[in-house]
N, C-alpha and C positions, 0 to 999 in steps of 0.2 A: 327433919323428921319425915316429911312427906314430899312427894313430887306431885303437885296439885293436878297436873294433867297426865299423870301416868295412867294409861288406859290399857287393859289387857283382856279382850274378849277371848273366850275359849275358842280354839280352832274349829271345834265341832259346830259352833254357831255360825261361822263364816259371815260375821257381821260387816255391813257397809260402814265406812268411816263416818258417814253422816249420823247413823243411829248410835254408833259407839260414842261419839262426841256429845250427842244430845243427852245421853244418860250420864256421862261424866260431868257435864254442866249441871245436871239435876242434883248430883251428889254435892258438887262444889257449892251450889246455891243455898244448901241447908247447913253449910259449915262443916261438912264431913271431912275428916282427915283420912278416912279409909272407908271404902264402900265395896262390899262383896255381894254377889247374887248367886244363890244356890238354886239350881233346878233339880229337884230330887236330891241326890247325893253329889251331884256334879257342880263344881265351882265354875260358873260360865262367864263371870265378869269380875274384874278387879279394878278398883280406882284407888289411887294413892298408895302410900307405903307407911309402915311403922316397923320398929325393931321387934315388936311383940307379935309379929305375924304368925310365927310358929306356934306360940302359946294359944293364940286365938283360934288358929286352925285346928289344933288338937281338941280344944273345948267344943268346937262346932262338931267335929267328927264324932266325939263321944255322945253328944246330946241329940244329934239329928233323929235317931229313932224315937226318943221320947217326945221331941217337938212335933214330929209327924202325927203322933197319936193324940197329944193333949193340948198343944198350943192353939189359942184362939186367934182369929184373924185381926190384924191391925191393932194388936195389944202389945206394944214394945216391952221387952224385958231386959234388965241389965245383965250383961254377960261377963264383963271383966273390967276391973279398974286398975290403973297403974300410973306411974309418973314417968314422963319422958321429956327431956330437955326443959325441966323446970315447970312443966305444965301437968296438971292432973287430967287424965284422960279416962273416958268410960266408953266401953263398947256395948252396943245394944243389938238385940235380934228382934226382928218383927216378921211375922208370917203374913203373906199377902193372900187376898181372897181369890185363889186360883181355882182351876177345875180339878182334875184327878191327880195331877202331879204337883207335889208340894213346892212352893216357892218361898225361900227365906232370904231376907236382906240383913247383912251385918253392917252396922254403921258405927264408926268411931267418932265421938264428939268430945270437945272439951267438957270436963265435968261441970255440971250445973247448967249446961245448955239443954233446955228441954224444947221439944218440937210440939206444936199444936196438932190436934187430930187432923185438921185440914191439910197440914204439911205432909203428914204421913200418907194421907190419901192421895195427894198430888204425886208424891214420890212413887207410891204404889202404881199409879197409872203409867208413869214413865217406865218403870221396871217391867211391867207386864207387856207393854208395847214392845220393848226390847226383846223379851222372851218370845213373844208371838212372831215377830219378824225374824228373829234368829233361828227359831225352830224351822221356819219355812225354807231356810237356806241350808239346813243341815244335810250332810251326806247320810245315806241310809246305812249307818253302821249298827251292829247288833246291840251295843250298849245303849244307844239312843232309843232304839226300837223297844227294848225291854223296859227302859225307864218310863216310856209313855204308855205302853200297852198292858203291862202286868197288872196295875190297879184296875184297868178296865175289864180285864178277863175275870178278876175276882168278883167284881160287881155283877157282871153278866151271869157268873155261876150262881149267885144268890137267887137270880130270877128263875132258875130252873130247878130249885130245890122243892117247889110245891107242885101244884097240878100242871103248871105250864112247862112243857118239855121242848118247845121249839119256838122260833121266831125269825126275824130278819134283821140284817144290818143294812141301812141305806147310807151310802157314801155320797157326799156332795163335794165335788172338786171344782172350785170357782176359778174364773179367769185370773190371770196373774195381776195382783193388786199392787205390786211393788212400784210400778211407774207412778202411782198416785201418791205414795207416801211422802216423797221429798217435796214436790211442788205444793201439796196440800198442807204439809206440816203434820205434827204429831196429833194435835187435837182433832182435826178433820179426818185423819186416817183412823183414829180410834172410833169416830162416829160411824164410819163405814162398817168396821168390824162389829160394833154394837148392834147395828141395824140387821146385819146378817144373823147374828145370834138371836136377836129378838124375833125374827121371822121363824127360825127353827123352834124357839120356845113356844110359839103359838101352835106349832104343829105337834108338839110333844105332849102325849097323854100322860095321865097320872102314873102309870106303871112303867113308863119309858124314860130314857135319858139320852141327852145329846152331849157331844163333846167336840171342842175345837182342837184339832191336832196341830194346826198351824193356820196362818191367814187364808190359805187356799183350801184346806181339807177339813171338812166337818163330817161327822156321822151321827146317825140317829139309830139307837138300838130299840127294837120294838118286839118285846117278848109276846108270843101269842099271835103275832101278825103273820099273814101268808104272803107269798110273792105277788099273787093277783091283787090282794088288798093293798099292799104297799105301792104297787104300780098305779093303782087307782088313786091313792092318796097323794102321791108325790109326783106323778107324771106331769101335772100342769103347775107345779109350784114354781114361783119366781121370787127373786130377791131384789126388791126395790131399794135404792140407796140414793137419796137426793134426786138428781135428775137422771140417774143411771138405772138401768136394769142389768144386773150382773149376769153374765153368761156362766153356765156351769155344766158339768157332766154328772150324770146320775148313774150309780151302779148299786144294785140290790143283791144281797147274798143271803141265802137261807143259813140258819145256824141252830144248832141244838147242843145238848150237853156232850154228845159224842165228839162233835167237831171242836168244842171248847176244850176238851181234855186232850185232844191230839195236837201236839206242838206243831207238827208239819202243816196240818190243815188250817189251824188257826193262824199261823204265821203267814201262810200263803195269801190269805184274805187281806191281812193288814199291811204286809210288806208292799203289796201291789198298790196300795192306796195311801201309803205313809207320806 
């Protein structure tokens, strides 16, 4: 029915063998016969096999728009039940607590096998680490760019619907963290990423938002802020992580509703820093 170590990351993720196998072992450890990861509408990782793959894939394709609008985080829902090789199987879908781009996991288990909330949380951490690392290694193709940035553009547009008509985007491009991932392991690598995010959260005001585009690229959108104000706020910002002070490059761009509405201008800002 399955090939337990059948692993198939999407070519666009360009995953290392290390991270691909770590995620495969995570699926195997919870008894999954099949494990899929969807980043937005894109299937970016496959573990295991079943003869019902086409049926499950069609169910997912049809339901993704509704899941994106209504599904709660870490609340597994039954997707499909069937019998295969004398065993009752049940497919589940769970939405992970991601940022702007929806992340869904499809998991096929023997019917009656339930996972404790802590198990779903642990699996979520493994999957999100895979996605974060994989996005950082993606090629800059148009599909990936639109998947990541279109929800961001819509959210920015809402900030310019009131009295605020302009602002800035501050991009923080950190040093390459991938050399730390393998020797430090998944848990320690996650701690580095969480500390970077925590530093940005402290700098984010109530009407602003930040987003991690990949392990090296973060941005902070500041409606109502000026270039001088942003340079003053972020010019001396640093990212401590354990015994490290992470090096980074800072770029600040002005943005308003006119730039946001112009595909060429908006794309030029984000493609350069994607």
